[in-house]
N, C-alpha and C positions, 0 to 999 in steps of 0.2 A: 504494500500500500504506500502511496506517495501523496501527501497533502498537496493542494493546489499551489501553495506558496509557503515560503519560509520568511519570517520577518526577523531581521537582526535587530536586537534591542540596543546594541552599543557598537560603536566603531572601534572600541578599545578591545584588543585581544588579550585574554588572560593566559598565563602560563598553565595554571591548573584551575579552571573555573569549576566551582563546586557550590553545594548547599543552596540552591535556589529556593526561595519561599515567597509566598504572597501574603501581604498584610491586608486583611479584610478591612480593618479600621482605616488604614492610610490609603488603601487602593493603589498600592505600588509593589513592585518586585524588589527583592534583595537577593544577592548572591555574593560569593567571595572568590578571590584569587589567592590560593594558599601561599605559593612562594612569593607572590607579590605583596603579601601582608596587607591586603586591601579588601575593604567591604564596598560593594557597589549597590546602587539602587537605580531603578528606572520607573518613572511616573508616566503611565500611558496617556493620561489626560493632557499633559504638557509636552510630552516627548523628551523631557529632560533626564539626563543621566548624571548621577553624583557619585563621588567616591570619598572614602575615609581611610586614612593610613593608620595601621596598627603597629605596635611596638614589636610584635612577633607574629609568626605565622598563625592565621586563624583558619581552622579547617572546616568548622561548621557553625551555624548560627540557628537559634530558635527565638521566636518572639515571646515577650513576657506580657503580663497583664498591665504592667506599668508603661508599656509602649517602648521598652528598651529591648536589649538582646541578652541572651545567655549564649556562651560560645565555648567550644572545645578548641584549645590552642596548643602551643608547644609545651608550656610548663604547667598547664592545668585548665580548670574550668573558670571562666571569668564572667562577670556581669559587665556589659558594655553599654555606655551611653554615647550615642552619636551626637557630636556637637554641631553648632550652626556652621562652623567652618569645616575644614578637612580632618580635624583631630577626633580622637576617640578617648573617652574617659573609661579606664579599665580597673575593676576591682576583683581581686582574686577570691574565688569562692572555695576552691578545693585544689590542692596541689596534685599533679600527676604522680601517682605512687611510684611508678617505675621510671621516673624522669632520668634521662641520660642522653648522650649523643645519638642522634639519629632517630629518636623516639618522639612521637607526638600523637595527639588525638587525631582521628580521621572523621568518619561519618557520624552524624548524630542528629537527634530530633526528640520531640516530646511524644510520649504515648498519649492515648485518648483521655487519660486522667490528668495530664499536665506534668507527669514526671519526666525529667530530662535524662536521656540516655546518650552515651557516646562510647566509642571504642578506640583503642590505641593500635598503632602499627609501627614497625621498623621501616623507616622511609626508603632504605636502599633495597629495593625489591629483589635484586639479583642475589642478595645474601640468603633469601628465603628463610628468615628466622621467624618461627611461629611463636612469637612472644606477645602477640596482640591480645588484649583483654577487653571485655565489654563491661561497662559500669553503669550504674543508675545513680542519679543525684536528685535529692530533694532538700528543700530548705530545712526541714525538721531533722532529718536523719543524716544529712551530709552525703558524702560519697560512699557508696556501698563497697563491699568486697567484690572481687571479680565475679561476674555472673556467668560469663562464657569465657573460656580460655583457649590457648593454643591456636589463635587466629594468625594468619599470615598477613592479609590485607583486609581488615574489617570494612564492610560496606553494606548497602542495601537495607538499612533499618526501615521498617514500616509496620503498621498495625492495620488489621482488618477493620471494616467500618464499626463493628461492635466491640472492637478492642480485644477480642478473645483469642486472636492469633497474632503472634509476633513473627516477623520475617527478618532474616539476617543473611547477608551474602559474604563470601570471601572471594575477592576478585583476583587474587594472585594466580598467575598462569599455572601453578602447580595444584591449584585447588578448584576454582571455578564452580563453586557450589552455592545454591540458595537453600537455606533451611527454614522450616516452619516450626514454631513452638506453640504449645497450648499456653495461654497467658492468663494468669490469675489477676483480674482487674482490681481486686480489693487490695492485694499486697504488692502488685507490680512484680510478680515472680513468673518467669518462663520455665516450662518444664516439658518433657516429652519431645526433645529435639529429634527431628527427622528430616531427610532430604526432600525438599519441595521440588527442586529442579536441578539437573546436572547439565551444565552448559559446556562441558569439555568437548563435545562433538559439534557445537554450534559456532557460528561466526561471532566472535566477540566474547569478552569476559563480563560477568555480572558486576555492575558498578552501583550507582545510586538509583533509588527507586521511589515510586509513588503508588498510592492506592486510589481506585475510582469508586464510585457509588455502587457499582455492581460487585465490589469485593475483589476485582481483578488487580493483579500486581504488575505494574509497569516497571521495567528496568532498562537502563541504558546498557547497550552492548558495546563496551569499550573495545576498540580495535575492529569492531564489526560495522560501524557506521549506521547504527539503527537503534530504535527503541522498541522493545518487545513487550507484549501484554500476555501474561499467563492468567488463566482462569483460576478460581480458588482450588481446583483439582490439580493444578500444576501443568495444564496443557496450554501450548501456545495457540492463541486464536487470532493474533494480529501482530504484524511486523511493519513498522514504518521506517523506510529508508531515509537517512539523513545526509546532508551534504558534507559533513565532516566525519573523519575516520574514528575519532576518539571522543564520543559523547560521554559525559561524566555523571550527571545526575539530572533528573527530571522532577518537576513539581507542577501541580495544578493550581490555577488561579484565574484572574480576570473577574469581571463583574458578575459573570454567570458561572464561574468555576469550570469553564469548558475550554480554557486555553492551557497550554503546557509550555513552561519555560524549560529549556534544555541548555545546560552549560557544557563546556567542552575543554579539552586539553590541547595545547599547542606543543607538540613534541620537539619542535625546533624553532624557538622564538626568534632566531636570526633570519628565518625564511618567511617572507611575506606570503600569506595565504588568505583567500577570501573568506574562509570559514573556520579554520583551526583556531581554537581558543576563544571563539566568539560565543555569545549566548543568543539563542533564537527562540521565537515563539511559534508553535504550531497549534493547529486545531485538530486534535486526534479523534474526534467523534465520540468522546466520553466526558463525563463530568466528575470532578474531583471533590474532595472533602477538605474543608478548611482546617488548617493546623490548630491543634489545641495549644493554648498559651500557657507558658510556665508562670505559676503564681509568684509574683514578686512585688515588693513594696516599691513605691515610686522614689 
């Protein structure tokens, strides 16, 4: 399947564009460039793009009830306030337990109840070190003990519409799996891990993901130039070809939640390319679910 058109939302190419999300309250998109240490936003009404510089790499962001952000970064989980100018006010919420050279948080978001989740990875993927861990963070309890361990490249976090299934992927070339867990919504505890989809024989590795109102799981096929929809039973029922080879993460948004913002990676920032590293909007023929906000004080 190929949409009629692709709309680039910014002329700025990211090195590693990640963590797109839609603010229902602000009616604008956000995403990050991890190595660029930058948070981006796009206002569809005005067509304006803005950016904020961070002191360290920001891997993922989630919206809070205070209109601010919670983020997984290099050294820990932070509360971020975007200033009127290009600066960011950052407050450390929890240190990264296994902090060290080459380790940082990667993919993250809130569950349907507003608990914040994020996983870690060893950045030099060629080393294939399975030291990644998945954590849960709440204001009351702080950072949990590792909930899932031995991850190579943690990715693909998402929850079913009723919140009772948690999805997680490992996008490393040696793993390329998507798992499903039964999820206790009262305690925020996943259990019963099983393989939801094995992408080792498919074009592309499983990267960032989103859920639609039908409970289908959309995932970017990194290196495969596509976004793929899996039914709740783990069957592929839709593949949308994209103009870039390395899409990184997708997210639903727009005024009717029927648009999808897809970020991407530019594997060679020194080479100009019309699509690599850019973020684009498509209309995939499905409707998404608004992200649950993390409960935070203003």
